[in-house]
C-alpha positions as CSV (number, residue, x, y, z in Angstrom):
1,M,-10.0,13.8,26.6
2,Q,-7.0,15.9,27.8
3,I,-4.3,14.7,25.1
4,R,-7.6,15.3,22.9
5,H,-8.2,18.6,23.7
6,L,-4.2,19.6,24.1
7,A,-4.1,18.3,20.3
8,W,-7.2,21.0,19.0
9,V,-5.9,23.8,20.9
10,L,-2.2,22.9,19.4
11,S,-3.7,22.5,16.0
12,S,-5.3,25.5,15.6
13,L,-3.0,27.4,16.9
14,M,-0.7,25.6,14.2
15,L,-2.7,25.5,11.2
16,G,-4.2,29.6,11.8
17,L,-2.4,30.5,8.8
18,T,-4.4,33.9,7.7
19,T,-4.3,33.6,4.1
20,Q,-6.4,30.0,3.4
21,A,-8.2,31.6,0.1
22,S,-7.9,29.6,-2.9
23,A,-5.1,30.6,-5.5
24,E,-5.9,33.0,-8.1
25,P,-6.5,31.1,-12.0
26,A,-3.2,32.1,-13.1
27,A,-1.1,31.6,-9.9
28,L,-2.7,27.9,-10.4
29,G,-1.0,27.5,-14.3
30,A,2.8,29.0,-12.5
31,A,1.8,26.2,-10.1
32,E,0.7,23.2,-12.6
33,K,4.4,24.2,-14.3
34,T,6.5,23.6,-10.8
35,V,4.9,20.6,-10.1
36,S,5.8,18.8,-13.9
37,T,9.0,20.5,-13.2
38,V,10.2,19.8,-9.9
39,C,7.3,18.1,-7.7
40,A,6.3,15.2,-10.0
41,A,9.2,13.7,-10.0
42,C,8.8,12.5,-6.4
43,H,5.1,13.2,-5.6
44,G,3.9,12.6,-9.6
45,A,2.0,15.1,-11.8
46,D,-1.3,14.1,-9.5
47,G,0.2,14.6,-6.4
48,N,-0.7,10.2,-6.3
49,S,3.4,9.7,-5.7
50,A,4.4,5.8,-6.9
51,I,7.5,5.9,-4.6
52,S,6.3,4.9,-0.5
53,L,8.4,6.7,1.2
54,N,7.3,10.4,-0.8
55,P,3.9,11.0,0.4
56,K,0.5,11.1,-1.0
57,L,-0.3,14.8,-1.4
58,A,-3.4,14.2,-4.1
59,G,-7.2,15.3,-2.1
60,Q,-5.1,16.7,1.0
61,H,-6.7,19.9,2.9
62,P,-4.9,23.0,1.2
63,E,-4.3,24.6,4.5
64,Y,-1.8,21.8,6.2
65,L,0.1,20.9,2.5
66,Q,0.4,25.2,2.9
67,K,1.9,25.1,6.7
68,Q,3.9,22.2,5.4
69,L,5.3,23.8,2.6
70,T,6.2,26.8,4.6
71,E,7.5,25.3,7.8
72,F,10.2,23.4,5.3
73,K,11.2,26.9,3.6
74,S,11.4,28.3,7.4
75,G,13.5,25.8,8.8
76,K,10.5,24.5,10.8
77,R,10.3,21.4,9.6
78,A,13.9,19.5,9.0
79,N,14.1,18.2,5.3
80,A,16.9,19.2,3.4
81,V,15.5,17.7,0.2
82,M,12.6,20.0,0.7
83,S,14.0,22.9,2.2
84,G,16.2,23.5,-0.9
85,L,13.1,22.9,-3.2
86,V,10.8,25.3,-1.5
87,A,13.5,28.0,-0.5
88,G,12.4,30.0,-4.0
89,L,8.7,30.0,-3.5
90,S,6.6,32.9,-2.5
91,D,4.0,33.2,0.0
92,E,1.7,33.0,-3.3
93,D,3.5,30.4,-4.9
94,I,2.7,28.1,-1.8
95,K,-1.1,28.9,-1.8
96,A,-1.2,27.9,-5.5
97,L,1.2,24.6,-4.8
98,A,-1.8,23.4,-1.9
99,S,-4.4,24.2,-3.5
100,Y,-3.3,22.3,-7.3
101,F,-2.8,19.0,-4.8
102,A,-5.8,19.4,-3.0
103,A,-8.0,19.5,-5.8
104,K,-6.5,15.9,-7.2
105,K,-8.2,13.2,-6.7
106,I,-6.2,10.5,-4.1
107,N,-5.8,7.1,-5.6
108,L,-6.8,4.3,-3.2
109,A,-5.1,1.2,-1.8
110,Q,-5.7,-1.4,0.3
111,A,-3.5,-2.4,3.5
112,V,-1.8,-5.5,3.4
113,S,-3.0,-7.7,6.7
114,N,-4.1,-4.9,9.0
115,G,-7.8,-5.3,8.6
116,K,-11.1,-5.4,10.2
117,G,-10.1,-6.9,13.8
118,S,-6.4,-6.1,13.3
119,L,-3.9,-4.4,16.0
120,G,-3.7,-1.9,13.6
121,E,-7.8,-1.0,13.3
122,K,-7.7,-1.3,17.3
123,I,-4.7,1.7,17.6
124,Y,-6.6,4.2,14.8
125,R,-10.3,3.1,16.3
126,A,-9.3,3.8,19.8
127,G,-5.8,3.8,20.9
128,N,-4.2,2.2,24.2
129,A,-5.8,3.6,27.0
130,A,-3.0,1.3,29.4
131,T,-0.3,3.5,27.8
132,G,-2.3,6.6,26.8
133,V,-1.8,6.3,23.3
134,P,-5.1,8.3,22.0
135,A,-7.5,6.8,18.9
136,C,-6.6,8.8,16.0
137,A,-9.9,8.5,14.7
138,G,-10.9,11.1,17.4
139,C,-8.4,13.7,15.2
140,H,-8.3,12.1,11.6
141,S,-11.7,10.6,11.3
142,P,-13.2,7.1,11.2
143,N,-12.5,6.3,7.6
144,G,-8.7,9.3,7.2
145,A,-10.0,12.4,5.6
146,G,-9.4,14.1,8.3
147,L,-10.9,17.8,10.0
148,P,-9.9,20.7,7.4
149,K,-7.6,23.2,8.9
150,Q,-6.8,21.0,11.9
151,F,-6.0,17.8,11.9
152,P,-4.5,16.6,8.1
153,R,-6.0,13.2,6.0
154,L,-4.0,10.3,6.5
155,G,-6.4,7.9,4.5
156,A,-4.0,5.6,1.9
157,Q,-1.8,7.8,2.4
158,H,1.5,4.9,1.6
159,A,2.6,2.9,5.1
160,D,5.9,3.1,4.7
161,Y,5.7,7.3,4.5
162,T,3.7,7.1,7.9
163,L,5.3,4.7,9.1
164,A,8.6,6.7,8.7
165,Q,6.8,9.9,10.4
166,L,5.7,7.9,13.2
167,R,9.4,7.5,14.0
168,A,10.3,10.8,12.9
169,F,8.2,12.2,15.9
170,R,9.5,10.1,18.3
171,T,13.0,10.7,18.2
172,G,12.5,14.0,17.3
173,E,13.7,14.1,14.1
174,R,10.4,15.9,13.1
175,A,9.7,18.7,15.4
176,N,6.2,20.3,13.9
177,A,3.6,18.7,15.5
178,P,4.5,18.2,19.2
179,M,0.8,16.3,19.8
180,M,2.2,14.2,17.7
181,A,5.8,13.6,18.9
182,V,3.9,12.7,22.6
183,I,1.7,10.5,20.7
184,A,4.1,9.0,19.0
185,T,6.8,8.4,22.4
186,K,4.2,6.2,23.7
187,M,3.4,3.2,21.1
188,T,5.9,0.7,20.2
189,D,7.0,-0.2,17.0
190,A,4.6,-2.9,16.4
191,E,1.9,0.1,17.0
192,M,3.1,2.2,14.5
193,A,3.4,-0.7,11.7
194,A,0.3,-1.8,12.0
195,V,-1.8,1.8,12.6
196,A,0.4,3.0,9.0
197,D,-1.2,-0.3,7.3
198,Y,-4.4,0.4,8.5
199,I,-4.6,4.2,6.8
200,Q,-3.1,2.9,3.8
201,G,-6.6,1.2,3.4
202,L,-8.5,3.6,4.6
203,R,-11.7,5.2,2.7
């Protein structure tokens, strides 16, 4: 319960952006052009990336997308490719891109082997009390939809991307979500792989 409360507090602070209103139509038009010339190669024109190590952005909460783009730009979230791509974007550009991808429909997927009764389902829904791993569903909801302005959507995300992020949280390579860093250090490789696969099939 303490971990869940801490996660809520930290995420509220981290996602407390003050300009979350939908972008203006003109800005969305510019965002569409940016997507077609810059973003689409890795994330798809509709935010459904064909490359499993690149995240699907379609249907993600705009507040979360805005936060990530802002932190790529500031360097708080380290990624040489993304930092370079967003360096020239204004706050309005970032908000428009977040709104653009949030409005797209995510393509659903299937878990490879972690369906009902699997280790992935167990960790996602109940966590691991013995090692202090909380249930993923507690913050990201049972169907992976997340909570707007607090926790990102996970459902249908590529398993390869989710697994890579869990590993990055554990090693400290990704350091812009302290609560996830704490949780990831308590997870085994098998738990990470299983829950990432399970998340891929959520809908």
